[in-house]
N, C-alpha and C positions, 0 to 999 in steps of 0.2 A: 475265802481267800486271804492267802498268809500275807499280810502287810509287811514285815521284815523285807527288807530289800537291802543289798549292798551294792555299794558301787565299785566296778570294779576298771580297774588302770591295763588296758590290753597291752601299753605299749611302753610300761615301766615295770620295773623288779619288783618295787615295795610301794605299794598303795599305799600303806598308811603313812609314810612320810610327809607330812603337811610343808616341807621347807620345797619338796618340789613342785608344790604347786601354786605356789607364791606369785612366781613372774606369770604365768596365765591368769591367776586370778587380777593380778592389777590391769591386765591388760583388757582382761574382758569390762572390767569397771571402767575403762576408760570409753569402752562402745557403748555404756549406760549413760554418760556423760554426753557422749555424741548425740544419741537419739532424743534426749531429754531438750539438747539445744534445739534439735528441728522442732518437737514439738512448743517449745514454749516461746521459739519465736513466732508461730501461728498464732497467737495469741497477739502480738504486735502486727502481724500483716494482716487480719481479720479488720482490724479499727483503718488501717493505713490503706490497705487497698479499695478496702469501703469508700474513701475519698478520693484513692488516685483513679477509679475505673467507676466509681458513683453509680454505686450499688443500694440496695436495702437490706436490713437485716438478714431477711433469709437469703439473698443470694451472695450476703456475707460468708454466711458459714458452710458454703459450699468449699469454703477451702478446708475445712474441718472434714466435711464427707469425702472428698478426693483424697486426702490423706488416710483417714480409717477406712473409706470402702477399698482401697489398697489392702488395708489390713487382711478384709475378709475375701476378697479373689486371691489372694497371693499364699494364705496361711496352707492350704491343702499343698500346693507346690513348692512352698519354703518348709514344709513338714517332707515331703517326698525327696527334696533336696539334700535335706538333713541326713535321713536316714541312708541315701546311696552315697553320698561327699562326704560325711562328718561334718565334726563343728565346725571345724579351720577352716576348710573352704566356702563353706557357707555363710559364715562371716565375712570374710574376704569378699564374696560377690555382694553380699550387702552394701556393704564398704562402696563399692565402684558403681552400683545402681543409684545409692543415696548421693553420691558426687556428681553423677550425671545429669540427677533432677536438680541438683545445687547450680549448675554451669548451665541449664536451661532457663534459668531466670534471666539471665542475660537478653536474649530474643524477647523475651516476653515482655520485657522491662521497655525496650526498644521500639517494639509494635504496639505498646500499649495495649495488648492481647490479655483478656483475663481468663480467657481459655487455656494459653500457652501457660500462664500459671498455674492452671488448675491441672494439665497433664504434669507438668514439672513436678507439682506438690505428688499427684498418683505415684511418679516414678518414685520420688524418696519415700514415699510410704511405701510400694514394694522392696526398697530395700531396708526401710525400717524392719518390714515383718522377716525379711531373712536374720537380720540382728537380732529380733528381740526371740524368735522361734530357738534361734541356738544360744543365744547368751543367759536367757532365763535360767532354763533347765542346766545349764553349764555350771552356771555359778551356785545354782542348789546345791549339785550334786558333785562339786569339786572337793571334797575332803567328809570329814565326819558328818555321816547323813542325821545324827542327830541335832547339829549347829544348822541343818539345810536354810529354816528360814530365817534365822541372823544372821548368816552368810549372807542369802540373798537378799533381806534388808539392809545391809553393809552397804554392797555392791548398788543398789537402788537410791542409796543416799548421794550417790554421786548423780545418779539422774535428777534427784531432787535441789543438789547445787545450781547445776543448769538453769532450774527452775528460777534461780536467783539473778544469773548471769545472765541469761538471754534478755529479759526486760532493761537492763542496764544497755546493752550493747545494741538492742532494739530502740531506747530511749534516745542515744547519743547519734547514732547514724543513720537509722530508717527515719523516725517520726520527725517532720518537719516542725511541728506545734502550729500548723498554718491550718485553718479551717475555713470554709465558706459556707453558707445557710445557700439554700435554693434560691432565694431572691437573688443575691450577690452574684450567685454561676449564672444566673440567667442576665445579670446585667453587664457582663463581662461581652468582649467581643468574640467571635468561636476561634480566634489564632490566640486570644487570652487565655481561655479555658484550657485548651489544648496542652498550652504551654504551660499551663500549672498543671495538670494531671500528670502530663512527661514527665515534670521534674518532680513529682512526688514519687510516681513510679520508679525514677532512676534510682533513688534512694536505697533500693534493694541491693542492686548489682554486687558492690562492693563486699558488705558480709556475707552474701552465697559465694562470690569467687572465692574468698578467702577462707570458706567452711568446704567448700570441694578442694582445694589445693590441700587443706589438712587431712582431709578422709583420704585422697589419696596416698599422700604419705603414712598413715597409720596404716593402710592396705598393704602398701610395701612393708612397713615393718612384720604385719602377720605373716607376710609371707616367708620371711626368712626366718622367724622366730617359731624353734618347734613347741608344740602344744600336744599335751597329753589326750588321746582319744579316750573316753569315758565310753564303756557300755554297761547299764544296768541291768542284772540277770535279776530274776525273782527265786526266791527262794523254794517256792513250789514247782515252781518250771512252767505253771499254768498260762502266765501271760505270753502273746506272741506277737505285741506291739503292732495289731493290725487299728487302722484309723477310727473304723466305728464299733472297732471290738472295744475301744479304749471307753466308751461312753458305758458299757457295763457296771462301770465304779460308779455310784450315786453320788459320792461328795465329788465326782469331776464334774458330773452337770451338772451340780448344783453350785460350782468353782465358775462354770464357765456362765451361767446366768448371772450371778454376783458378781463376775469381771464385765460383763457387756453393761451392766448398770451403774458399776465403779466408775470405769471409764468414761460413758456419757456423761455421769455428772462431773467428773473432771473437767473434761474439757468445756461441758457447760459454763463451769464457773471460771475458768481463766478467757476464756473466748470473751464474756461480756462484761470482763472485769473491769478494762477500761472504760467502756459505755456506762457501767453502774459506778465509777468512779466519776465520771463528768457528770450523771445526770444525777443520781443519789447523794454523791458528796462534794457535786459541785466543784469540781477540780476540770482544770486544764488537760492537755493531752499529755502535756511533758509531766506533770506535777503526778497525774493519772498511772503513767510507767512509772515512775517513781514507786507509789505503791504497790503496782505490782510485781518491782523489784522484792518490795516488803515481804509482801506475800509469798517469794519463792524462797526467801531467806527463812521464813515461819516453815515452810514445806520442807525444805532442807532439814529444819533444825529438829522437824519433827520427825524425819527420817532416820536422823540419828540417836534422839530420845527414844524414839520408839524400839532401836537396834537394843538400847540398855535396856530399856524395862522387859524388853523380851527372854531377859536373864532371870528374870523373876517371875513374870505371868505369862501364862498360856495364851497360846498367838490369837487362839479362836477366844478368848475372855480381851483383852486388849482390842481385838478388832471389833468387841460389840460393845464397848466403852466407849472407843473414839465414832461411834456408828451413831449412838446415841446425841453425844455432844454434836456432832455433824446436822443431823438434824432439828437441834436445838437452835445452831446457829443460822442455819436456812431460815427458819421462821423467824428469825430477827433480821434477816437480808430481806425478807418480803415485806413484815410489816411495821419494819423501824424507818426511822425518818433523820436524815442528815447524814455527817461524816460518819457515824458508830457503824454504819449498814457496811462501810466497806472495811471498818475493823472487824468485823462478823465474817466479810468474806478473807479476810486474812487468816481469821482462826479455824476457818474452815481446812486453809491449807494445810495447818499444822496436823489436826485430827485427822484429815483422809491420807496422808503421806505414806501410811505403812499398808494401805489396802491393797494396791495393787500387789505386791511383793507377798503379801500374808496370803491372800485369795489364790495366789498362784502357789505357792509353797503347798496349803492345805490342799489344793486341789490334786496335786501328783503326788502327795504322801502315800507310799505305799503299792503302786500302781506298776513296779517293776518294769518291764520290758515297754509296757505302754506310756513309759513316758513322755518318749519323742512325739507320737501322737496326741498324747493326751495336751502337751504343750501346744501343738498346732491348734486344737480346741480352742486354750483357752487365749491364744494370738487370734484367733478367726472371730471371739467374741469381742474383740478391741473396737470392732464393727459398731458398736455402740457408739462411740465417738463420730461415728457419719451419722448416724440418726437421729440421737436424741438432741444436739445442739441443733439439728434443722429445725425440730421441733419446737425449741425453744425460740428461735428466732422467728417462726412462723405463727408462734402465741404472741410474741412481742409486739410484732407487724399488726395483729388483729385486736390489739387492746391498745390500738394508736402509740407505741414506740415505750409503753410501758415494761422499759428494764426488769422492774423489781417482781412483776406477778410471775415472770418466766422462772425465776429461779424456783416456783414448786416444782418443777421437773427431777432437778437432783437433790430436792425433799422425799420425794417419794422413791430415788433411786437408793440413798442413804438408807431407807428403811427396808428394801429389800436386801443389801449389805447386810444390815443386822439379822436378818431371819436366817442367811448363810453361816453369820458368826455363834449363833444361838443353836442352830438344828443341822442345818445344810451341810454343813463339814464333816459330820463324823463318816468315820469310815465302818462300812458295813463288813463284819468279819463272820468266816464262815466255821 
Protein backbone atom coordinates (compact mmCIF):
# COMPACT_ATOMS: atom_id res chain seq x y z
CA UNK A 1 0.00 0.00 0.00
CA UNK A 2 1.30 3.42 -0.91
CA UNK A 3 0.62 5.48 2.20
CA UNK A 4 1.19 8.88 0.58
CA UNK A 5 -2.22 10.53 0.49
CA UNK A 6 -3.28 14.06 -0.21
CA UNK A 7 -6.35 15.86 1.13
CA UNK A 8 -8.35 17.44 -1.66
CA UNK A 9 -10.72 20.35 -1.10
CA UNK A 10 -13.37 19.71 -3.70
CA UNK A 11 -15.27 22.95 -3.04
CA UNK A 12 -12.30 25.31 -3.10
CA UNK A 13 -10.05 26.40 -5.96
CA UNK A 14 -6.86 26.51 -3.91
CA UNK A 15 -6.52 23.66 -1.43
CA UNK A 16 -3.06 24.80 -0.40
CA UNK A 17 -4.27 27.99 1.25
CA UNK A 18 -4.25 27.56 5.02
CA UNK A 19 -6.18 30.80 5.59
CA UNK A 20 -9.30 29.26 4.08
CA UNK A 21 -9.16 26.58 6.75
CA UNK A 22 -8.86 28.91 9.75
CA UNK A 23 -12.58 29.60 10.40
CA UNK A 24 -13.63 25.98 9.75
CA UNK A 25 -10.89 24.82 12.11
CA UNK A 26 -12.03 27.24 14.85
CA UNK A 27 -15.63 26.00 14.53
CA UNK A 28 -14.52 22.38 14.73
CA UNK A 29 -12.41 23.18 17.80
CA UNK A 30 -15.60 24.40 19.52
CA UNK A 31 -17.04 20.89 19.06
CA UNK A 32 -14.03 19.37 20.81
CA UNK A 33 -14.73 21.65 23.77
CA UNK A 34 -18.44 20.79 23.86
CA UNK A 35 -18.08 17.03 23.85
CA UNK A 36 -15.34 17.45 26.44
CA UNK A 37 -17.92 19.20 28.62
CA UNK A 38 -20.33 16.29 28.20
CA UNK A 39 -17.77 13.65 29.16
CA UNK A 40 -16.30 15.55 32.08
CA UNK A 41 -19.70 16.40 33.55
CA UNK A 42 -20.21 12.63 33.68
CA UNK A 43 -17.40 12.53 36.26
CA UNK A 44 -19.57 14.80 38.42
CA UNK A 45 -22.80 12.93 37.61
CA UNK A 46 -21.47 9.56 38.75
CA UNK A 47 -20.96 10.45 42.44
CA UNK A 48 -23.92 12.87 42.33
CA UNK A 49 -26.52 10.47 40.92
CA UNK A 50 -25.06 7.72 43.11
CA UNK A 51 -26.39 9.84 46.00
CA UNK A 52 -29.58 11.14 44.37
CA UNK A 53 -30.70 7.72 43.09
CA UNK A 54 -29.18 5.71 45.98
CA UNK A 55 -26.92 3.49 43.82
CA UNK A 56 -23.96 1.18 44.37
CA UNK A 57 -20.65 1.61 42.49
CA UNK A 58 -21.56 -0.82 39.72
CA UNK A 59 -24.95 0.85 39.12
CA UNK A 60 -23.37 4.32 39.05
CA UNK A 61 -21.02 3.29 36.21
CA UNK A 62 -24.08 2.71 33.99
CA UNK A 63 -23.77 6.46 33.36
CA UNK A 64 -20.56 5.76 31.45
CA UNK A 65 -22.02 2.61 29.93
CA UNK A 66 -25.00 4.54 28.49
CA UNK A 67 -22.80 7.17 26.86
CA UNK A 68 -20.08 4.91 25.54
CA UNK A 69 -22.36 2.07 24.45
CA UNK A 70 -23.99 4.70 22.22
CA UNK A 71 -20.61 5.13 20.52
CA UNK A 72 -20.57 1.42 19.72
CA UNK A 73 -24.16 1.36 18.45
CA UNK A 74 -23.90 4.63 16.49
CA UNK A 75 -20.38 4.31 15.04
CA UNK A 76 -21.46 2.48 11.87
CA UNK A 77 -24.58 4.63 11.28
CA UNK A 78 -22.48 7.75 11.95
CA UNK A 79 -19.94 6.57 9.38
CA UNK A 80 -22.71 5.97 6.83
CA UNK A 81 -24.22 9.40 7.58
CA UNK A 82 -20.79 11.01 7.22
CA UNK A 83 -20.21 9.31 3.87
CA UNK A 84 -23.63 10.30 2.51
CA UNK A 85 -24.16 13.73 4.08
CA UNK A 86 -20.59 14.99 4.45
CA UNK A 87 -18.87 16.60 7.40
CA UNK A 88 -21.04 19.69 7.93
CA UNK A 89 -24.46 17.98 7.99
CA UNK A 90 -23.13 15.21 10.25
CA UNK A 91 -21.81 17.78 12.73
CA UNK A 92 -25.17 19.61 12.79
CA UNK A 93 -27.07 16.33 13.34
CA UNK A 94 -24.72 15.52 16.19
CA UNK A 95 -25.29 18.89 17.83
CA UNK A 96 -29.09 18.50 17.64
CA UNK A 97 -29.05 14.99 19.17
CA UNK A 98 -26.69 16.22 21.90
CA UNK A 99 -29.07 19.11 22.71
CA UNK A 100 -32.12 16.82 22.83
CA UNK A 101 -30.40 14.52 25.31
CA UNK A 102 -29.41 17.49 27.48
CA UNK A 103 -33.02 18.73 27.63
CA UNK A 104 -34.20 15.24 28.73
CA UNK A 105 -32.39 15.82 32.03
CA UNK A 106 -35.36 17.97 33.12
CA UNK A 107 -38.02 15.21 33.16
CA UNK A 108 -35.41 12.75 34.48
CA UNK A 109 -34.75 15.00 37.49
CA UNK A 110 -38.41 15.87 38.02
CA UNK A 111 -39.37 12.18 38.16
CA UNK A 112 -36.18 11.06 39.93
CA UNK A 113 -35.87 8.45 37.19
CA UNK A 114 -32.41 6.94 36.82
CA UNK A 115 -33.65 5.08 33.72
CA UNK A 116 -34.58 8.40 32.08
CA UNK A 117 -31.16 9.83 32.95
CA UNK A 118 -29.57 6.81 31.25
CA UNK A 119 -31.75 7.24 28.15
CA UNK A 120 -30.81 10.94 28.02
CA UNK A 121 -27.14 10.05 28.31
CA UNK A 122 -27.47 7.42 25.57
CA UNK A 123 -28.98 10.05 23.23
CA UNK A 124 -26.17 12.46 24.16
CA UNK A 125 -23.72 9.65 23.35
CA UNK A 126 -25.34 9.21 19.91
CA UNK A 127 -24.86 12.92 19.24
CA UNK A 128 -21.27 12.81 20.45
CA UNK A 129 -20.58 9.85 18.15
CA UNK A 130 -21.66 11.85 15.11
CA UNK A 131 -19.58 14.81 16.25
CA UNK A 132 -16.44 12.77 16.89
CA UNK A 133 -16.78 10.63 13.76
CA UNK A 134 -16.83 13.80 11.67
CA UNK A 135 -14.74 16.30 13.65
CA UNK A 136 -11.70 14.12 14.44
CA UNK A 137 -10.80 13.27 10.82
CA UNK A 138 -11.89 16.75 9.67
CA UNK A 139 -9.41 18.40 12.06
CA UNK A 140 -6.70 15.89 11.10
CA UNK A 141 -6.93 16.40 7.34
CA UNK A 142 -7.85 20.10 7.23
CA UNK A 143 -4.49 21.30 5.95
CA UNK A 144 -0.93 20.01 5.56
CA UNK A 145 -0.90 16.18 5.96
CA UNK A 146 2.52 16.33 7.63
CA UNK A 147 1.01 18.30 10.52
CA UNK A 148 -2.15 16.21 11.01
CA UNK A 149 -1.11 14.79 14.42
CA UNK A 150 -0.14 18.24 15.75
CA UNK A 151 -3.35 19.76 14.39
CA UNK A 152 -5.50 17.06 15.97
CA UNK A 153 -3.68 17.47 19.29
CA UNK A 154 -4.24 21.23 19.13
CA UNK A 155 -7.98 20.75 18.55
CA UNK A 156 -8.07 18.12 21.28
CA UNK A 157 -6.41 20.60 23.67
CA UNK A 158 -9.75 22.39 23.82
CA UNK A 159 -11.38 19.08 24.63
CA UNK A 160 -8.90 19.06 27.50
CA UNK A 161 -9.88 22.61 28.47
CA UNK A 162 -13.38 21.28 29.14
CA UNK A 163 -11.84 18.77 31.56
CA UNK A 164 -10.85 21.78 33.67
CA UNK A 165 -14.05 23.81 33.24
CA UNK A 166 -16.64 21.02 33.73
CA UNK A 167 -15.59 20.07 37.31
CA UNK A 168 -15.72 23.74 38.32
CA UNK A 169 -19.25 24.12 36.92
CA UNK A 170 -20.28 20.77 38.38
CA UNK A 171 -18.80 21.63 41.77
CA UNK A 172 -20.61 24.98 41.85
CA UNK A 173 -24.01 24.07 40.41
CA UNK A 174 -24.50 20.30 40.72
CA UNK A 175 -22.72 18.96 43.81
CA UNK A 176 -24.43 19.98 47.06
CA UNK A 177 -21.68 18.93 49.46
CA UNK A 178 -24.34 17.05 51.45
CA UNK A 179 -24.12 13.33 51.97
CA UNK A 180 -25.81 10.86 54.29
CA UNK A 181 -24.75 7.40 55.42
CA UNK A 182 -27.09 4.45 54.95
CA UNK A 183 -27.98 4.61 58.64
CA UNK A 184 -28.84 8.33 58.40
CA UNK A 185 -31.02 7.70 55.35
CA UNK A 186 -32.76 4.84 57.14
CA UNK A 187 -33.48 7.12 60.11
CA UNK A 188 -35.25 9.70 57.90
CA UNK A 189 -38.97 9.65 57.22
CA UNK A 190 -39.94 8.47 53.73
CA UNK A 191 -41.00 11.98 52.73
CA UNK A 192 -37.75 13.43 54.10
CA UNK A 193 -35.72 10.88 52.13
CA UNK A 194 -37.62 11.59 48.91
CA UNK A 195 -37.25 15.32 49.45
CA UNK A 196 -33.48 14.91 49.84
CA UNK A 197 -33.19 12.75 46.70
CA UNK A 198 -35.34 15.16 44.62
CA UNK A 199 -33.33 18.16 45.80
CA UNK A 200 -30.09 16.45 44.80
CA UNK A 201 -31.47 15.44 41.38
CA UNK A 202 -32.90 18.91 40.65
CA UNK A 203 -29.47 20.56 40.66
CA UNK A 204 -28.61 19.06 37.26
CA UNK A 205 -31.42 20.87 35.45
CA UNK A 206 -30.00 24.38 35.04
CA UNK A 207 -26.54 23.29 33.78
CA UNK A 208 -28.01 20.91 31.20
CA UNK A 209 -30.70 23.33 30.00
CA UNK A 210 -27.96 25.93 29.50
CA UNK A 211 -25.80 23.40 27.64
CA UNK A 212 -28.73 22.43 25.39
CA UNK A 213 -29.40 26.06 24.43
CA UNK A 214 -25.71 26.65 23.61
CA UNK A 215 -25.71 23.55 21.41
CA UNK A 216 -28.74 24.77 19.45
CA UNK A 217 -27.10 28.17 18.88
CA UNK A 218 -23.90 26.54 17.59
CA UNK A 219 -25.93 24.23 15.31
CA UNK A 220 -27.53 27.33 13.76
CA UNK A 221 -24.08 28.93 13.26
CA UNK A 222 -22.83 25.76 11.54
CA UNK A 223 -25.88 25.79 9.27
CA UNK A 224 -25.14 29.29 7.99
CA UNK A 225 -21.32 29.08 7.81
CA UNK A 226 -19.60 27.57 4.75
CA UNK A 227 -17.37 24.60 5.55
CA UNK A 228 -15.16 23.15 2.80
CA UNK A 229 -15.94 19.48 2.22
CA UNK A 230 -12.84 17.33 2.13
CA UNK A 231 -12.26 14.24 0.05
CA UNK A 232 -9.18 12.15 0.73
CA UNK A 233 -7.73 10.52 -2.38
CA UNK A 234 -5.36 7.60 -2.39
CA UNK A 235 -2.38 8.15 -4.67
CA UNK A 236 -2.31 4.50 -5.76
CA UNK A 237 -6.07 4.44 -6.21
CA UNK A 238 -6.47 1.16 -4.31
CA UNK A 239 -8.54 2.36 -1.35
CA UNK A 240 -12.28 2.11 -1.91
CA UNK A 241 -13.47 3.42 1.43
CA UNK A 242 -15.32 0.27 2.52
CA UNK A 243 -16.13 -0.24 6.19
CA UNK A 244 -14.71 -3.74 6.66
CA UNK A 245 -12.11 -3.21 3.95
CA UNK A 246 -10.54 -0.49 6.10
CA UNK A 247 -9.41 -3.20 8.55
CA UNK A 248 -6.92 -4.56 6.01
CA UNK A 249 -4.62 -1.86 7.40
CA UNK A 250 -2.84 -3.62 10.28
CA UNK A 251 -1.92 -0.37 12.06
CA UNK A 252 -5.59 0.69 12.00
CA UNK A 253 -6.58 -2.60 13.63
CA UNK A 254 -4.02 -2.04 16.39
CA UNK A 255 -5.18 1.58 16.77
CA UNK A 256 -8.75 0.35 17.34
CA UNK A 257 -7.53 -1.99 20.09
CA UNK A 258 -5.34 0.71 21.67
CA UNK A 259 -8.16 3.25 21.54
CA UNK A 260 -10.56 0.79 23.21
CA UNK A 261 -8.22 0.39 26.18
CA UNK A 262 -7.12 4.03 26.30
CA UNK A 263 -10.69 5.37 26.45
CA UNK A 264 -11.54 2.73 29.05
CA UNK A 265 -8.55 3.86 31.12
CA UNK A 266 -9.43 7.56 30.88
CA UNK A 267 -13.05 7.00 31.87
CA UNK A 268 -12.00 4.75 34.75
CA UNK A 269 -9.58 7.37 36.08
CA UNK A 270 -12.06 10.25 35.89
CA UNK A 271 -15.22 8.37 36.91
CA UNK A 272 -13.80 7.32 40.26
CA UNK A 273 -11.60 10.37 40.82
CA UNK A 274 -13.94 12.06 43.31
CA UNK A 275 -14.55 8.81 45.21
CA UNK A 276 -10.78 8.18 45.26
CA UNK A 277 -10.09 11.70 46.55
CA UNK A 278 -12.64 11.12 49.31
CA UNK A 279 -11.48 7.61 50.24
CA UNK A 280 -7.75 7.81 49.52
CA UNK A 281 -7.13 11.49 50.22
CA UNK A 282 -9.74 12.07 52.92
CA UNK A 283 -11.27 15.07 51.11
CA UNK A 284 -14.90 16.14 51.25
CA UNK A 285 -17.05 16.15 48.10
CA UNK A 286 -16.54 19.81 47.20
CA UNK A 287 -12.77 19.67 47.78
CA UNK A 288 -12.60 16.47 45.72
CA UNK A 289 -14.36 18.29 42.86
CA UNK A 290 -11.76 21.07 43.06
CA UNK A 291 -9.01 18.47 42.75
CA UNK A 292 -10.83 17.06 39.72
CA UNK A 293 -10.64 20.56 38.23
CA UNK A 294 -6.87 20.56 38.87
CA UNK A 295 -6.72 17.18 37.15
CA UNK A 296 -8.56 18.82 34.23
CA UNK A 297 -6.02 21.65 34.20
CA UNK A 298 -3.15 19.14 34.06
CA UNK A 299 -4.95 17.24 31.28
CA UNK A 300 -5.29 20.49 29.33
CA UNK A 301 -1.68 21.50 30.00
CA UNK A 302 -0.62 18.05 28.81
CA UNK A 303 -2.46 18.55 25.53
CA UNK A 304 -0.80 21.90 24.82
CA UNK A 305 2.61 20.64 25.99
CA UNK A 306 2.17 17.53 23.89
CA UNK A 307 1.31 19.61 20.82
CA UNK A 308 4.56 21.54 21.33
CA UNK A 309 6.67 18.42 21.98
CA UNK A 310 5.32 16.74 18.84
CA UNK A 311 7.23 19.34 16.83
CA UNK A 312 10.45 17.71 18.07
CA UNK A 313 9.57 14.13 19.07
CA UNK A 314 7.96 11.48 16.86
CA UNK A 315 4.35 10.95 17.94
CA UNK A 316 4.75 7.20 18.59
CA UNK A 317 7.83 7.84 20.79
CA UNK A 318 6.06 10.49 22.86
CA UNK A 319 3.07 8.16 23.22
CA UNK A 320 5.37 5.38 24.47
CA UNK A 321 7.08 7.65 27.04
CA UNK A 322 3.73 8.90 28.35
CA UNK A 323 2.34 5.35 28.54
CA UNK A 324 5.28 4.16 30.67
CA UNK A 325 4.88 7.10 33.06
CA UNK A 326 1.11 6.45 33.29
CA UNK A 327 1.75 2.81 34.26
CA UNK A 328 4.10 3.93 37.06
CA UNK A 329 1.60 6.53 38.32
CA UNK A 330 -1.14 3.88 38.40
CA UNK A 331 1.11 1.80 40.66
CA UNK A 332 1.41 4.78 43.02
CA UNK A 333 -2.40 5.18 43.01
CA UNK A 334 -2.89 1.48 43.80
CA UNK A 335 -0.14 0.98 46.39
CA UNK A 336 0.19 4.45 47.92
CA UNK A 337 -1.51 6.09 50.87
CA UNK A 338 -2.72 9.60 51.65
CA UNK A 339 -3.22 12.64 49.48
CA UNK A 340 -0.31 11.94 47.13
CA UNK A 341 -2.45 9.09 45.70
CA UNK A 342 -4.69 11.87 44.38
CA UNK A 343 -1.65 13.78 43.09
CA UNK A 344 -0.67 10.65 41.14
CA UNK A 345 -4.11 10.60 39.50
CA UNK A 346 -3.74 14.27 38.60
CA UNK A 347 -0.38 13.52 36.99
CA UNK A 348 -1.96 10.67 34.99
CA UNK A 349 -4.24 13.35 33.50
CA UNK A 350 -1.18 15.18 32.15
CA UNK A 351 0.44 12.10 30.64
CA UNK A 352 -2.62 10.48 29.08
CA UNK A 353 -3.76 13.77 27.54
CA UNK A 354 -2.20 13.20 24.11
CA UNK A 355 -3.18 9.55 23.83
CA UNK A 356 -6.58 9.74 22.11
CA UNK A 357 -5.65 12.17 19.30
CA UNK A 358 -2.22 10.56 18.80
CA UNK A 359 -3.65 7.03 18.53
CA UNK A 360 -6.35 8.39 16.21
CA UNK A 361 -3.90 10.19 13.91
CA UNK A 362 -1.49 7.22 13.81
CA UNK A 363 -4.40 4.89 13.09
CA UNK A 364 -5.69 6.78 10.03
CA UNK A 365 -2.25 7.62 8.67
CA UNK A 366 -1.95 6.75 5.00
CA UNK A 367 -5.26 4.88 4.64
CA UNK A 368 -6.59 7.14 1.87
CA UNK A 369 -10.29 6.77 1.11
CA UNK A 370 -10.57 4.41 4.07
CA UNK A 371 -10.20 7.48 6.34
CA UNK A 372 -13.96 7.87 6.93
CA UNK A 373 -14.70 4.19 7.67
CA UNK A 374 -11.42 3.98 9.59
CA UNK A 375 -12.61 6.88 11.72
CA UNK A 376 -15.83 4.98 12.40
CA UNK A 377 -13.85 1.99 13.68
CA UNK A 378 -11.80 4.26 15.96
CA UNK A 379 -14.95 5.93 17.28
CA UNK A 380 -16.61 2.52 17.75
CA UNK A 381 -13.64 1.48 19.89
CA UNK A 382 -14.70 4.16 22.39
CA UNK A 383 -17.06 1.45 23.70
CA UNK A 384 -14.12 0.69 26.00
CA UNK A 385 -15.48 3.56 28.07
CA UNK A 386 -18.69 1.57 28.57
CA UNK A 387 -17.16 -1.79 29.42
CA UNK A 388 -14.04 -1.15 31.49
CA UNK A 389 -15.49 1.30 34.09
CA UNK A 390 -18.35 -1.16 34.68
CA UNK A 391 -15.70 -3.83 35.31
CA UNK A 392 -13.88 -1.43 37.62
CA UNK A 393 -17.07 -0.65 39.58
CA UNK A 394 -17.78 -4.38 39.90
CA UNK A 395 -14.23 -5.01 41.17
CA UNK A 396 -14.50 -2.16 43.69
CA UNK A 397 -17.77 -3.54 45.07
CA UNK A 398 -16.31 -7.05 45.28
CA UNK A 399 -13.30 -5.78 47.25
CA UNK A 400 -15.42 -4.04 49.87
CA UNK A 401 -15.65 -0.60 48.24
CA UNK A 402 -11.86 -0.43 47.83
CA UNK A 403 -11.41 2.23 45.12
CA UNK A 404 -7.63 1.85 44.92
CA UNK A 405 -7.62 -1.80 43.81
CA UNK A 406 -9.89 -0.81 40.92
CA UNK A 407 -7.09 1.29 39.39
CA UNK A 408 -5.32 -1.94 38.35
CA UNK A 409 -7.66 -1.90 35.33
CA UNK A 410 -6.32 1.38 33.87
CA UNK A 411 -2.79 0.12 34.61
CA UNK A 412 -3.32 -2.84 32.24
CA UNK A 413 -4.87 -0.49 29.66
CA UNK A 414 -1.77 1.74 29.58
CA UNK A 415 0.44 -1.33 29.02
CA UNK A 416 -1.60 -2.11 25.88
CA UNK A 417 -1.26 1.52 24.70
CA UNK A 418 2.50 1.14 25.22
CA UNK A 419 2.58 -1.87 22.90
CA UNK A 420 0.76 0.11 20.20
CA UNK A 421 3.26 2.97 20.57
CA UNK A 422 6.22 0.59 20.23
CA UNK A 423 5.03 -1.78 17.49
CA UNK A 424 1.34 -1.65 16.62
CA UNK A 425 1.43 1.82 15.02
CA UNK A 426 3.75 0.81 12.15
CA UNK A 427 2.27 1.23 8.67
CA UNK A 428 2.78 -1.84 6.50
CA UNK A 429 4.30 -0.99 3.11
CA UNK A 430 3.83 -2.98 -0.03
